[in-house]
C-alpha positions as CSV (number, residue, x, y, z in Angstrom):
1,X,-21.9,8.9,16.3
2,X,-20.2,12.2,17.2
3,X,-16.6,12.9,16.2
4,X,-15.5,12.9,19.9
5,X,-17.1,9.5,20.5
6,X,-15.5,8.0,17.3
7,X,-12.1,9.2,18.2
8,X,-12.5,7.9,21.8
9,X,-13.5,4.5,20.4
10,X,-10.3,4.4,18.2
11,X,-8.1,5.2,21.2
12,X,-9.7,2.5,23.3
13,X,-9.3,0.0,20.5
14,X,-5.6,0.5,20.1
15,X,-4.5,0.6,23.8
16,X,-1.7,-1.9,24.4
17,X,0.9,-2.1,27.2
18,X,3.0,1.0,27.2
19,X,6.1,0.4,25.1
20,X,8.7,2.8,23.6
21,X,7.9,3.4,19.9
22,X,11.6,4.0,19.0
23,X,13.8,0.9,19.0
24,X,17.5,0.9,19.0
25,X,19.4,-0.3,15.9
26,X,20.2,-4.0,15.9
27,X,23.7,-5.1,16.7
28,X,25.6,-8.1,15.2
29,X,23.6,-11.3,16.0
30,X,20.4,-9.5,16.6
31,X,17.1,-10.6,15.2
32,X,17.2,-9.8,11.5
33,X,13.5,-9.0,11.5
34,X,13.8,-6.3,14.1
35,X,11.5,-3.4,13.3
36,X,12.8,0.2,13.1
37,X,10.1,1.3,15.5
38,X,7.2,-0.4,17.2
39,X,4.3,-0.4,14.7
40,X,1.7,-2.3,16.8
41,X,-0.4,0.6,18.0
42,X,-0.4,2.2,14.6
43,X,-1.5,-1.1,13.1
44,X,-4.5,-1.2,15.4
45,X,-5.3,2.4,14.6
46,X,-5.0,1.8,10.8
47,X,-7.4,-1.2,11.1
48,X,-9.9,0.7,13.2
49,X,-9.8,3.6,10.7
50,X,-10.7,1.5,7.6
51,X,-14.5,1.6,7.3
52,X,-16.3,0.0,4.3
53,X,-13.4,0.8,1.9
54,X,-12.9,4.3,3.2
55,X,-10.3,5.7,5.5
56,X,-11.4,7.8,8.5
57,X,-8.8,10.6,8.7
58,X,-10.0,11.7,12.2
59,X,-7.6,9.1,13.5
60,X,-4.8,11.8,13.2
61,X,-6.4,13.6,16.2
62,X,-5.6,10.7,18.6
63,X,-2.7,10.5,21.0
64,X,-1.7,7.2,19.4
65,X,-1.3,8.8,16.0
66,X,0.7,11.8,17.4
67,X,3.1,9.5,19.3
68,X,3.6,7.4,16.2
69,X,4.4,10.4,14.1
70,X,7.0,11.5,16.6
71,X,8.6,8.1,16.4
72,X,8.6,8.2,12.6
73,X,10.3,11.7,12.7
74,X,13.2,10.6,15.0
75,X,13.7,7.1,13.6
76,X,16.9,5.8,12.1
77,X,15.8,3.4,9.4
78,X,19.1,3.2,7.5
79,X,20.6,1.3,10.5
80,X,18.2,-1.6,9.9
81,X,17.9,-4.5,7.4
82,X,15.8,-4.2,4.2
83,X,12.6,-5.8,5.5
84,X,12.5,-3.5,8.5
85,X,13.2,-0.4,6.3
86,X,10.5,-1.3,3.8
87,X,7.9,-1.8,6.6
88,X,8.9,1.5,8.1
89,X,8.6,3.5,4.9
90,X,5.3,1.9,3.8
91,X,3.8,2.6,7.2
92,X,5.1,6.2,7.0
93,X,3.2,6.5,3.7
94,X,0.0,5.2,5.3
95,X,0.4,7.5,8.2
96,X,0.8,10.6,6.0
97,X,-2.1,9.4,3.9
98,X,-4.2,9.6,7.0
99,X,-3.3,13.3,7.3
100,X,-4.0,14.0,3.6
101,X,-7.4,12.4,3.9
102,X,-8.2,14.3,7.1
103,X,-7.1,17.7,5.8
104,X,-8.6,17.3,2.3
105,X,-11.9,15.6,3.0
106,X,-13.7,14.6,-0.1
107,X,-10.8,14.8,-2.5
108,X,-10.7,12.6,-5.5
109,X,-7.3,12.6,-7.1
110,X,-8.4,11.5,-10.5
111,X,-11.1,14.2,-10.7
112,X,-9.8,17.6,-9.6
113,X,-6.5,17.3,-7.8
114,X,-3.9,15.2,-9.4
115,X,-1.0,16.7,-7.4
116,X,-2.4,15.9,-3.9
117,X,0.6,13.6,-3.3
118,X,2.8,16.7,-3.2
119,X,0.7,19.1,-1.0
120,X,1.4,17.8,2.5
121,X,4.7,17.0,4.1
122,X,5.8,15.1,7.2
123,X,9.1,14.8,9.0
124,X,10.3,11.2,8.5
125,X,13.7,10.1,9.7
126,X,14.7,13.7,10.2
127,X,13.7,15.0,6.8
128,X,10.6,16.4,5.1
129,X,8.7,14.0,2.8
130,X,5.6,14.2,0.7
131,X,3.5,11.2,-0.2
132,X,5.2,11.2,-3.6
133,X,8.7,11.2,-2.1
134,X,7.9,8.4,0.3
135,X,6.4,6.3,-2.5
136,X,9.6,6.9,-4.5
137,X,11.7,5.8,-1.5
138,X,9.7,2.6,-1.2
139,X,10.2,1.7,-4.8
140,X,13.9,2.5,-4.8
141,X,14.5,0.6,-1.6
142,X,12.5,-2.5,-2.7
143,X,13.9,-2.6,-6.3
144,X,10.5,-3.8,-7.5
145,X,7.4,-2.2,-8.9
146,X,5.4,-4.8,-7.1
147,X,5.5,-2.6,-4.0
148,X,3.3,-0.1,-5.7
149,X,0.5,-2.4,-4.6
150,X,0.8,-0.8,-1.1
151,X,0.7,2.8,-2.4
152,X,-3.0,3.4,-2.1
153,X,-4.9,6.7,-2.1
154,X,-8.5,5.9,-1.4
155,X,-9.3,6.3,-5.1
156,X,-11.1,3.4,-6.9
157,X,-8.4,3.8,-9.6
158,X,-5.6,2.9,-7.2
159,X,-4.8,-0.2,-5.1
160,X,-7.1,-1.0,-2.2
161,X,-6.0,-0.1,1.3
162,X,-3.7,-2.8,2.9
163,X,-5.4,-4.8,5.6
164,X,-2.7,-4.2,8.1
165,X,0.3,-2.0,8.8
166,X,3.6,-3.6,7.8
167,X,6.2,-5.5,10.0
168,X,9.6,-6.7,9.0
169,X,8.6,-10.3,9.8
170,X,5.4,-10.3,7.7
171,X,6.0,-7.8,4.8
172,X,6.7,-10.5,2.2
173,X,3.5,-12.3,3.1
174,X,1.6,-9.0,3.1
175,X,2.9,-8.2,-0.4
176,X,1.7,-11.5,-1.6
177,X,-1.7,-11.0,-0.1
178,X,-2.0,-7.4,-1.5
179,X,-1.0,-8.4,-5.0
180,X,-3.5,-11.3,-5.0
181,X,-6.2,-8.9,-3.9
182,X,-5.2,-6.6,-6.8
183,X,-4.5,-9.0,-9.6
184,X,-7.4,-11.3,-8.9
185,X,-10.0,-8.6,-8.9
186,X,-11.9,-8.1,-12.1
187,X,-11.9,-4.4,-11.3
188,X,-8.2,-4.3,-12.2
189,X,-7.3,-7.3,-14.2
190,X,-9.4,-9.4,-16.6
191,X,-8.4,-12.0,-19.3
192,X,-10.7,-12.3,-22.3
193,X,-9.8,-15.7,-23.8
194,X,-12.0,-15.2,-26.9
195,X,-10.0,-12.2,-28.0
196,X,-6.8,-13.3,-26.2
197,X,-6.8,-9.8,-24.5
198,X,-5.5,-9.1,-21.1
199,X,-7.3,-6.0,-19.8
200,X,-5.5,-4.0,-17.2
201,X,-6.9,-1.0,-15.3
202,X,-5.2,2.4,-16.1
203,X,-3.4,2.3,-12.7
204,X,-1.1,-0.3,-14.2
205,X,0.1,2.0,-17.0
206,X,3.0,3.4,-15.0
207,X,4.0,-0.1,-14.0
208,X,4.3,-1.6,-17.5
209,X,7.9,-0.8,-18.3
210,X,9.2,-1.9,-14.9
211,X,7.1,-5.1,-15.1
212,X,8.7,-6.0,-18.4
213,X,12.2,-5.1,-17.1
214,X,11.8,-7.2,-14.0
215,X,10.3,-10.3,-15.4
216,X,10.6,-10.1,-19.2
217,X,6.9,-9.4,-19.9
218,X,3.7,-8.2,-18.2
219,X,2.4,-11.8,-18.2
220,X,5.4,-13.2,-16.5
221,X,5.1,-10.5,-13.8
222,X,1.4,-11.2,-13.1
223,X,1.5,-15.1,-13.2
224,X,2.5,-15.7,-9.6
225,X,-0.5,-13.6,-8.3
226,X,-3.2,-14.9,-10.6
227,X,-5.5,-17.8,-9.8
228,X,-4.3,-21.1,-11.3
229,X,-6.9,-21.3,-14.1
230,X,-6.2,-17.8,-15.5
231,X,-2.5,-18.2,-15.1
232,X,-2.6,-21.5,-17.1
233,X,-4.5,-19.8,-19.9
234,X,-2.2,-16.8,-20.0
235,X,0.9,-19.0,-20.1
236,X,-0.5,-21.1,-22.9
237,X,-1.4,-18.0,-25.1
238,X,1.3,-15.5,-24.0
239,X,3.0,-15.4,-27.4
240,X,-0.1,-13.9,-29.1
241,X,-1.6,-12.1,-26.1
242,X,-2.6,-8.4,-26.5
243,X,-2.4,-6.2,-23.4
244,X,-5.0,-3.4,-23.2
245,X,-5.0,-0.6,-20.7
246,X,-8.4,1.0,-20.0
247,X,-10.1,2.8,-17.2
248,X,-13.1,0.5,-17.5
249,X,-12.8,-3.3,-17.5
250,X,-15.3,-4.7,-19.9
251,X,-17.0,-8.0,-19.2
252,X,-20.2,-9.8,-20.1
253,X,-22.9,-10.1,-17.5
254,X,-23.5,-13.6,-16.3
255,X,-26.8,-15.2,-17.4
256,X,-29.3,-15.3,-14.6
């Protein structure tokens, strides 16, 4: 399929009734889950751009994307409540990631360009931000390292792409879903009961101190997101558990 046809299909996929992207700040008594801007068309564009675990950066060439970026640039997130602000900044991260992927086709952050999060900037809420600065804003605003689960890059060593853009009314549920995808995947987390070892992928290394600060231990932090069987085993053996960080999660092959 040609580039022009792919972009045209994205535009057709995301057409919804024409609405203003920028919303006014809520007043006293307004819906507490009011979003900073309208994220619906970007949500459709994000979902259309995720293809077999990859992100198609050509979405940035569409009118839908350009209009959304203009709305991000002029938005006033500080006038809104925490859920709306978090949704706004996570979506801003995803939107800028699209540009990074488009402009730097073929990059792999863990191989040759570890500073890619600081190369490109976007005007968000009237100021220039890099991916790194937006990520720091998300963590500072949320007060929890759990929100790192949304800060994907496309690398297999980072969290998977979220399924949807964020909304104030659904962000807590989306966080739960994203953490379950992450923590229940043997690519990232694996408990070895024989050695009483909890293996974590290296992406968790920057999380460890915050996980312990927030919940008292790595195990306590992970328990709500694990499946019931693994959670029960970890809780039972947590006092003698050893946490191991490694790029490669080791596991036995199942007998055929």
